[in-house]
Every structure is written in structure tokens, then in C-alpha cells.
C-alpha positions as CSV (number, residue, x, y, z in Angstrom):
1,M,170.0,100.1,91.7
2,S,172.6,98.7,89.4
3,K,175.7,100.6,88.5
4,R,174.6,100.6,84.9
5,V,171.3,102.2,85.7
6,L,173.0,104.8,87.9
7,I,175.5,105.7,85.1
8,A,172.7,106.0,82.6
9,R,170.9,108.4,85.0
10,I,174.0,110.6,85.5
11,I,174.6,110.8,81.7
12,T,170.9,111.8,81.3
13,L,171.2,114.4,83.9
14,L,174.3,115.9,82.3
15,I,172.7,115.9,78.9
16,A,169.7,117.7,80.3
17,L,172.0,120.2,82.1
18,V,173.8,120.9,78.7
19,A,170.5,121.4,77.1
20,L,169.4,123.8,79.7
21,I,172.7,125.7,79.4
22,Y,172.2,126.0,75.5
23,L,168.6,127.1,75.9
24,Y,169.6,129.7,78.5
25,S,172.4,131.1,76.2
26,T,170.1,131.3,73.2
27,L,167.3,133.1,75.0
28,T,169.5,135.6,76.8
29,Q,171.8,136.3,73.9
30,P,171.2,139.9,72.7
31,V,170.0,139.8,69.0
32,G,172.8,141.1,66.8
33,G,175.1,141.7,69.8
34,N,178.2,143.6,68.9
35,E,181.5,144.5,70.5
36,Q,181.2,147.3,73.1
37,A,183.2,150.6,72.8
38,S,184.6,152.6,75.7
39,V,183.4,156.1,75.3
40,E,184.5,158.9,77.5
41,N,181.9,160.4,79.8
42,S,179.4,157.7,78.6
43,R,178.3,154.3,79.9
44,L,176.2,152.0,78.0
45,V,173.3,150.6,80.0
46,W,171.9,148.4,77.2
47,A,171.7,147.9,73.4
48,F,168.6,146.4,72.0
49,Y,168.1,145.1,68.5
50,G,164.6,143.4,68.8
51,T,162.8,140.5,70.4
52,G,163.9,137.7,68.1
53,K,166.0,136.8,65.1
54,R,163.1,136.9,62.5
55,V,163.1,139.8,60.3
56,D,159.8,141.2,61.7
57,K,161.1,140.8,65.3
58,L,164.1,143.0,64.6
59,L,164.2,146.8,64.7
60,S,164.5,148.4,61.3
61,K,165.9,152.0,61.1
62,P,164.3,153.3,64.3
63,H,163.7,156.9,64.2
64,G,161.5,158.5,66.9
65,V,161.8,157.4,70.5
66,A,159.9,158.3,73.8
67,V,159.7,157.1,77.4
68,D,156.6,157.4,79.5
69,K,156.4,157.8,83.3
70,N,156.4,154.1,83.9
71,G,159.5,153.5,81.9
72,D,157.8,152.0,78.8
73,I,159.6,152.7,75.5
74,Y,157.9,153.8,72.3
75,V,159.8,153.7,69.1
76,S,158.9,154.3,65.4
77,D,160.8,152.3,62.8
78,G,161.0,151.8,59.1
79,R,158.4,148.9,59.0
80,Q,155.7,151.6,59.3
81,R,154.8,150.8,62.9
82,V,155.3,152.1,66.5
83,L,156.5,149.5,68.9
84,V,155.9,149.6,72.7
85,F,158.2,147.8,75.0
86,D,158.2,147.7,78.8
87,R,161.4,148.7,80.8
88,N,162.8,145.1,80.3
89,R,162.4,145.4,76.5
90,R,159.5,142.9,76.3
91,L,157.1,143.8,73.6
92,K,153.7,145.1,74.9
93,A,152.0,146.5,71.7
94,T,152.4,147.4,68.0
95,L,150.7,150.7,67.0
96,D,149.8,151.4,63.4
97,P,147.0,154.0,63.6
98,G,147.6,155.3,60.1
99,L,146.8,152.0,58.4
100,D,143.8,152.1,56.1
101,P,142.6,148.5,55.2
102,K,140.7,150.0,52.3
103,K,143.7,151.3,50.5
104,K,145.9,148.8,48.6
105,N,149.1,150.9,49.0
106,N,148.7,152.7,52.3
107,F,152.2,154.2,52.9
108,R,152.9,155.6,56.3
109,G,155.9,157.6,57.3
110,Y,156.0,157.6,61.1
111,L,158.8,159.8,62.6
112,G,158.2,161.7,66.0
113,V,156.6,160.0,68.9
114,A,155.5,161.5,72.3
115,V,153.6,160.3,75.2
116,A,151.4,162.3,77.7
117,D,151.1,161.4,81.5
118,N,147.5,160.1,80.7
119,G,149.0,157.4,78.5
120,N,147.9,159.0,75.2
121,V,150.5,158.5,72.4
122,Y,151.1,161.1,69.6
123,I,152.7,159.7,66.3
124,A,153.8,162.2,63.6
125,D,153.2,160.8,60.0
126,K,155.1,162.8,57.6
127,V,153.7,160.8,54.6
128,Q,150.0,161.2,55.4
129,N,150.5,164.7,56.8
130,K,148.9,163.9,60.2
131,I,149.6,163.5,63.9
132,F,147.7,160.5,65.2
133,I,146.5,160.3,68.8
134,V,146.2,156.8,70.2
135,D,144.9,156.0,73.7
136,P,146.6,153.7,76.2
137,G,144.6,150.7,74.8
138,G,146.0,151.3,71.4
139,R,142.9,152.7,69.8
140,R,143.1,155.8,67.6
141,V,141.0,158.5,69.2
142,G,142.0,161.5,67.2
143,E,144.1,163.0,64.5
144,I,145.6,166.3,63.6
145,N,146.0,167.4,60.1
146,V,149.3,169.1,59.6
147,M,151.8,169.4,56.8
148,M,154.8,167.1,57.2
149,P,155.2,166.8,61.0
150,T,158.7,165.6,61.9
151,A,159.2,165.8,65.7
152,L,157.0,165.9,68.8
153,T,157.3,166.4,72.4
154,V,154.9,166.6,75.5
155,A,155.5,169.2,78.1
156,N,153.6,171.7,80.2
157,N,150.4,169.7,79.5
158,K,150.8,170.6,75.8
159,L,151.9,169.0,72.6
160,Y,154.7,170.7,70.8
161,A,155.2,169.7,67.1
162,A,158.0,170.6,64.6
163,T,157.1,170.4,60.9
164,Y,158.7,171.0,57.6
165,G,158.8,174.7,58.7
166,P,156.3,176.0,61.3
167,V,156.4,175.1,64.9
168,I,152.9,174.5,66.4
169,V,151.7,174.1,69.9
170,Y,148.5,172.0,70.7
171,D,146.6,171.1,73.8
172,L,146.6,167.4,74.5
173,K,143.2,166.9,72.6
174,G,144.9,168.3,69.4
175,R,143.4,171.8,69.3
176,Q,146.0,174.3,68.0
177,L,147.1,177.0,70.6
178,K,149.9,178.7,68.7
179,K,151.8,178.6,65.4
180,F,154.8,180.4,64.4
181,G,157.7,180.4,62.0
182,R,158.0,179.1,58.4
183,R,160.3,177.2,56.3
184,G,163.6,179.0,55.5
185,G,167.0,179.8,56.9
186,G,166.5,183.2,58.4
187,P,165.4,184.3,62.0
188,N,162.1,182.6,63.1
189,Q,162.5,180.1,60.1
190,F,163.2,176.3,60.3
191,D,164.0,173.7,57.7
192,F,162.8,170.3,58.5
193,P,163.8,170.1,62.2
194,G,164.7,166.8,63.7
195,G,164.0,167.5,67.3
196,I,161.9,169.7,69.6
197,A,161.8,170.3,73.4
198,A,160.3,172.7,75.9
199,D,161.4,173.8,79.4
200,K,159.2,174.5,82.4
201,K,158.8,178.2,81.4
202,G,157.4,177.2,78.0
203,N,160.4,178.2,76.1
204,I,160.9,175.9,73.0
205,Y,164.1,174.6,71.6
206,V,164.4,173.2,68.1
207,S,167.3,171.2,66.4
208,D,166.9,173.0,63.0
209,S,168.5,170.1,61.0
210,N,168.9,171.5,57.4
211,N,169.9,174.9,58.9
212,N,172.6,173.1,61.0
213,R,171.7,174.9,64.2
214,L,170.1,174.8,67.7
215,V,167.5,177.4,68.1
216,A,165.7,178.8,71.2
217,V,162.4,180.7,71.2
218,D,160.1,182.0,73.8
219,P,156.5,180.7,74.3
220,D,155.2,183.2,71.6
221,G,158.0,182.2,69.1
222,K,160.2,185.2,69.7
223,P,163.8,184.2,69.1
224,L,166.1,183.9,72.3
225,W,169.4,182.5,70.9
226,T,170.9,180.4,68.2
227,V,173.9,178.2,68.2
228,G,175.5,177.0,65.0
229,K,175.4,178.1,61.4
230,K,175.2,176.3,58.0
231,G,178.6,175.8,56.3
232,A,179.3,176.0,52.6
233,T,180.3,172.3,52.7
234,M,180.3,169.4,55.1
235,N,183.9,170.0,55.7
236,D,183.6,173.7,56.3
237,P,185.6,174.5,59.5
238,N,182.9,177.1,60.4
239,R,180.1,174.4,60.5
240,T,179.2,173.8,64.2
241,F,177.2,170.6,63.7
242,G,176.9,167.8,61.1
243,L,173.2,167.3,61.2
244,P,171.2,168.3,64.4
245,S,168.7,165.6,65.0
246,G,167.1,164.3,68.1
247,L,166.6,166.8,71.1
248,T,165.6,166.3,74.7
249,I,165.7,168.1,78.0
250,D,166.4,166.5,81.4
251,D,165.1,167.3,85.0
252,N,167.9,169.8,85.5
253,E,166.8,171.6,82.3
254,I,169.8,170.7,80.5
255,L,169.4,170.3,76.6
256,Y,170.8,167.3,74.8
257,M,171.0,167.2,71.0
258,I,172.4,164.3,69.1
259,D,174.2,165.0,65.8
260,A,173.3,162.4,63.1
261,F,176.5,162.9,61.0
262,N,179.0,163.0,63.8
263,G,177.5,160.5,66.3
264,T,177.9,163.1,68.9
265,I,175.7,164.4,71.8
266,Y,176.0,168.0,72.6
267,A,174.8,169.3,76.0
268,Y,173.7,172.9,76.5
269,N,172.1,174.9,79.2
270,T,169.0,176.8,78.5
271,N,171.0,180.0,77.8
272,G,172.8,178.4,74.9
273,K,176.1,177.7,76.7
274,K,177.8,174.4,75.6
275,L,178.6,172.2,78.6
276,I,180.1,169.2,76.9
277,E,180.4,167.1,73.7
278,I,180.1,163.3,74.1
279,G,179.9,160.4,71.8
280,E,181.8,158.5,68.9
281,W,180.7,157.6,65.5
282,G,180.8,153.8,64.7
283,Q,179.0,150.6,64.9
284,K,180.2,149.1,68.2
285,E,177.7,149.2,71.1
286,G,178.0,152.6,72.8
287,Q,178.8,154.3,69.5
288,F,176.3,155.9,67.0
289,Y,175.8,155.4,63.3
290,Y,173.4,158.2,61.8
291,P,171.4,158.3,65.0
292,A,167.9,160.0,64.9
293,G,165.6,160.3,68.0
294,M,166.7,160.9,71.6
295,T,164.8,161.0,74.8
296,F,165.5,161.5,78.5
297,A,164.9,158.3,80.4
298,G,165.4,159.6,84.0
299,G,168.5,160.2,86.2
300,R,171.5,160.4,83.9
301,A,170.0,158.1,81.3
302,F,169.0,158.7,77.7
303,T,167.5,156.3,75.1
304,I,168.6,156.9,71.6
305,A,167.3,155.6,68.2
306,D,170.5,154.5,66.6
307,K,169.0,154.5,63.2
308,Y,171.6,152.9,60.8
309,N,172.8,150.4,63.5
310,D,169.2,149.3,63.6
311,R,169.0,149.4,67.4
312,L,167.9,151.3,70.5
313,Q,170.7,152.2,73.1
314,T,170.3,153.6,76.5
315,I,173.4,155.3,77.9
316,E,174.3,157.3,80.9
317,L,176.1,160.6,80.4
318,N,178.6,162.2,82.8
319,V,178.0,166.0,82.4
320,P,180.0,168.3,84.7
321,G,177.8,169.7,87.4
322,V,174.7,167.8,86.4
323,K,173.3,165.3,89.0
324,G,171.2,162.3,88.5
325,A,170.8,158.7,89.8
326,M,172.6,156.1,87.9
327,I,170.6,153.1,86.5
328,R,171.0,149.9,88.5
329,E,168.9,147.0,87.2
330,D,167.6,144.7,89.9
331,I,170.1,142.3,91.5
332,V,168.2,139.2,90.2
333,S,168.5,140.3,86.7
334,E,172.1,141.1,87.0
335,L,172.9,137.7,88.4
336,L,171.0,135.9,85.9
337,R,172.9,137.5,83.2
338,N,176.2,136.7,84.9
339,P,177.8,133.6,83.3
340,A,179.8,133.0,86.5
341,F,176.7,132.9,88.6
342,L,175.1,130.5,86.1
343,W,178.0,128.2,86.2
344,I,178.0,128.2,90.0
345,I,174.3,127.2,90.1
346,I,174.9,124.4,87.5
347,A,177.8,123.1,89.6
348,L,175.7,123.1,92.8
349,V,172.9,121.3,91.0
350,I,175.3,118.6,89.6
351,S,176.9,118.2,93.0
352,V,173.5,117.8,94.8
353,C,172.2,115.4,92.3
354,A,175.5,113.3,92.3
355,A,175.4,113.2,96.1
356,I,171.8,112.0,96.2
357,I,172.5,109.3,93.6
358,W,175.7,108.3,95.4
359,R,173.9,108.1,98.8
360,R,171.2,105.8,97.1
361,L,173.9,103.7,95.7
362,Q,175.6,103.3,99.0
363,T,172.3,102.6,100.8
364,S,171.5,99.9,98.2
365,K,174.9,98.3,98.5
366,A,174.7,98.3,102.4
367,T,171.3,96.7,102.1
368,A,172.5,94.0,99.7
369,D,175.6,93.4,102.0
370,A,173.3,93.1,105.1
371,R,171.1,90.6,103.2
372,S,174.1,88.5,102.2
373,I,175.3,87.9,105.7
374,I,171.8,87.0,107.2
375,P,171.3,83.3,107.1
376,G,168.6,82.3,104.8
377,S,168.3,85.6,103.1
């Protein structure tokens, strides 16, 4: 092998390695990545903007979010769809059960999303006044006619729905079991709630958005307690919340409510005692900008539809006295996302290839020298 051929091979190898580095960086770069904030009592696990840089691949004003028992993520967004991702944020399905091909302008308004243990998905459509039921294969298997549903949750083998006013409880096939409340600002009244949750006893919790309060009722709708009240203005010092929105409950039966106007998460016990307030308003990763939906993701983790940042975020919260396992992504994934590890691998590959080529060159030279000293060679 001539030196010229050897140099050409080395150059080709280096070009190929640089191309691989560029491809790796392109494929692993978070779409729309942003500067990360340091928020007290909160740890960002991941921020997710979409599966590509094309408009239809990006999230747009995500609103409702749910996580199933397998860790799959369901999110409704402003493009009239519900996207399903696996725990590694790879797209599994796109659900659009309210689409009617016979209608020229078939507007949908998907808001709340909930998932049952059997895999059925419930999607609240505020525009078409329905809750759609979709099976694990993505087929629409039922629908519930209800005026302006806004938020959903599945608990105790039941579907709980918040609407423009009344709160309704269904079985998982969509048959109505209970209905209570009406639209208004008084006791046992609600005004376009943004979130709903239920504990193991069947008590129901509602983030009563336009009334600026968090409300607890028993399984029959009898008021238990209320936190917050409506202020005269947004700057009223007596106003407890900005705009109560997504609501969820963890394994310890601690309630977590996110405030869309303040970018803050409030944690309460089921007696209405405030435990902590966590979060920051903003556009850095780890902050929130008009967040909407929120769901418990296991351990200390919560997935939030950060609506006007056009992203999902999973964060871990440190709430005093609340236990839960921290998320640890598998070591292979962590290493592959570590630039130092990548450069070590590249250096090792270059070293091995260079050593092989150098050895072949030395062997060729030794063979040529041997031939030159053999008479008649």
C-alpha cells in the first residue's frame, strides 16, 4: 500500500467520522431546545417540543395530557389531534376520533384526555360537545353527548368529567352514574373548570378556573372545602390564584394544581392544607408559560402541557414529607446523550483504525525491504 493511498484512506475515514458526528448531533438535538432554568424544589427531567422540525411534527398549544400504566403519553394540541408517544417520546399514534370526512369544515376542540387501565382513551371535545371513547387500537368505540366537556380523569374504575358547569361521573362504558353542580360562582357551582381529580374514597377535586378556586366535594357532590376566591382584579391582593388549571393527584393522595397565569404548581393535601408552592413563570426549560394540563407520571414526576411554550415538560417535585422514586433513565440512553462519552468513542475508533492502517503500512514496508535484500527478487 502506497503512502498516497494510505493518506487518502485516513482522510476518507476522518470525513466519514465528522459526517457521523454531524448526523448524531442533528438527530439527538431537542427540537426548539432552550436555556434551562434552575427552579427551587423542582428538577427538569425532559422538555419535548415534537418529533421533527416540520410544522406538523411540532407540538402546537398542547392542552390536555395523560400518562397510562405503561408510561405512554397522550396529549391534545391545537392541531385538532391527540398524539400518543411512548416513554422515550417516540410517536406511536395520532388520534382524531371527532373527524367527520363528510363535513367540509369539521372543527374539533380537544381538551381533556384520560386513559383507563384497559387502554381505552377518553377525549373531551368542547366544540362538538362530546367525549369520544377510543380503544387501544385507535378505533372510536363510543361517544358521550355532553355540553362543553373541559377536563377528564379516570379513577376508581370510573370516568370523571368536568364541563362548563356540572361535574359528571360515568362508568368506563360511558353510562352516567352521577351528575351534580351547575354553572355559577356559588357553593356547588363551577365555571369552566380546568382540571379534575378523584381520590381512593371517591372524593372529587376540581380546579374551578373562572372562580379562581380549588374545590373538594364528596362522592355525591356535597361540598367539603374550598381554597381561594375570586378577586376584583388580577392584581387584587386577596386573589389566591391567577387561573387554576390542570389538576392531578399522586400515589400519596397529594393534590397538585398548576396555575396558568402564575406558572406555579400548588400542592395540597386532601384536607385542603397547602404544602408548598413550586414553579416559575417564563420560557426557559423548567419554567411555564400559560400551562394547561398536568398529570402524575409516577414517583415524584409530573408531565405538564406547557401550552404557550408549545412543549411538554416532565419535572420532579420535592414536596416536604412526600416520598417517591426519582426518575433515572437507563444508563445506555444517558451515555449516548453525553457528548464526552461520544467523543471518547470517536477517539477510540480513530485510534484503532489508525493503528490498523499503520500496522498494515509497516507490514508492507517490511515485506518490501525483505524482497529487496533477497537475490533475484
